[in-house]
N, C-alpha and C positions, 0 to 999 in steps of 0.2 A: 614504607607507607604505614600510617596508623589505621586503626579500625574505622574511624569516621570517613577518611579519604576512600577506603575500599568500599564502604557502604554507599557513599555518594556516587562514586564512579559506576558501581553496579546499578544504582537506581537510574542514573542518566542513560545507561545502555539499554535498560529495560524500557524507559520511556521512548527512546529512539526506535526500539523495536515495535512498540505500539503504534507509533506514528507511521512506520513503514507498512504495517498491516493495514492501517487505515488508508493509506494511499493506494495500496494494491486493491482494496475493496472498491475504491472509487472508479477503477478501471473495469469493474465488472458490471455489465449492463443490468438495469432494472426495466421497468416498463416505460420509463420516461427518459428523455434526452438529457445528457450531462456532458459538459465540456471535459470532464475527467475521463471519458471514454477514449478520446483521441489526443489529448494535449501532450502526452509522453511518447506518442508514436514517433519513431525515428524516420527522417526523410533525408535522402541523399541529394544534397543541393550545394551549389558553390564548391564542389570538390571536397565536401566533408559531410558528416551526419549531424543533423540538428533536429531538435524536437519541434513539433508543429507549433507549440505555444511560442517559440522563439521566432517563427517565421509568420505568424498570422493571428488575427483576432478570432476568438472562438465563442460563438454565441449560441443560445437556444431560443429562437424566436417563437417556436411553438412547442407544445409538450413533447412531440416525437420527432422533432427536426433539429439537427445540428448544422449551423451555418459557419463555415470557415472562410474568412476573408483575408487572403495573403497581402502582406504589405508591398510585396513585389509581385505584380501579375504574372511574371515569367515562371514563377514557382508553382503555379496551379497544378500543372501536369505532374510534377515531381511529388507534390503533396498527395495527389490522387493515387499515384503509384505506391507511395509509402503506406497509405491506409489499406490498400488492397494486399500488400505484402505482409502487413501486421496480422492478417489472418483473423480479424475480429468479427467476421461475419457481417461486415457492413459494405453496402454498395454506394460509394460516393458518385455524385454526378456533377459535372461542371456545368455551372450556370453563370455564363459570361466570365466575369473575373472572380468568382467565388465557387466554393464547393458546397453542395447541399447533400446531407445524408438524412434520409427518411428512415427512421427506425420502424421495422415491421413489428406487429403484435407478437408477443412471445407465446409460444405454445407451452403446454404444461410440461412436456418432455424437456424443452429448452430451459424452463425455469428450474426444473429438478437438477439439470446438468450444471446450470450456474450455481445452484445451491451447493452441489458437490465441490465445485471449484473454490468457493468461498470457505467451505470447511477445511479444505486442504491448506489454503493460505492461512487460516487461523491456527491450524495444527503446526505449521511451519513457525508461525510466530511464537506459539507456546514452547516449541522445541528451542528456539532462539533464546527465549527467556531463561529456560532451564540451563542452557549453556552458560549464560552470564551468571546464573547462581553458582554453578560448578566453578567457573573461573574465580568468582568472589571467595567461595569457601577455600579454594586452593591458596589464594592470596592471604587469606586469614591464617591458614595453618602455617604458611611460610613466615608471616609476620610474628606469629606466636613462637615459632622456633628461633627466631632471631632475638627474641626476649622482649622484656618490657611490658608484657601482658599476663594477667592472671587467667587461670583456666575458667573462672567465672565470667571474665569480660569476653573471652573468646566465645564461649557458650551463648552469652547474651547476644553477641554480634551474629552468631550462626542463626539464632532465633529470629533476629531482625531480618536477616537475608531471606529466610523462609517466608516471613510475613510479606516482604516486598514482592518475592516471587508469586506468592498467592494473590496479591493485590493486583498485579499486572496480568496475570492469567485471567482473573475475574473480568478485568477491563476488556480484554480481547474477547472473552466469551459474550460480553455485553454487546460489543460491536458486532460480533457474529450474529447474535440473535436479531439485532436491529436490521442487519443487512439481509439476513434470510426473510425477515417479514417483508422487507421492501421488495425483494425479488419475487416472492410468492403472491404479493398483492396484485390483484387483477384490476 
């Protein structure tokens, strides 16, 4: 592997880590309803586990209401049970062939709790990016030992790796700041 391939692969992994952190953030409640709160909840149906988004349409007809409309009406109770098992603090109610979830107002304590959860998710993302950096630096050292690279090229590649790391950590911090502001907004 040459320097460019190592750097590209590392940047790709960092970008994927950033995306994972964003997806995790979407599952954390703010003051308003979002399909992201329930779309990845696993439901046991048809003898296997499936995500709600694979079983139903998820909409937010009002600011604090999530409406889940299963494509197969027989899965309504399984979806309700899956949401309850997911321990999200949501109380689904069956409304004929659909499930309605009314989100209560968040207390200040609950907002602070969600803020802590989001901070932990972002720290996990930063750690993952640092692991990618470590793996990339090891690959650079291995490639330099195999030959074909000058010390200056390796040093320049290491500096680029650090620049990428700093850039993606800044991006995660920006996502964190935005999400915290969204959570604390009353």
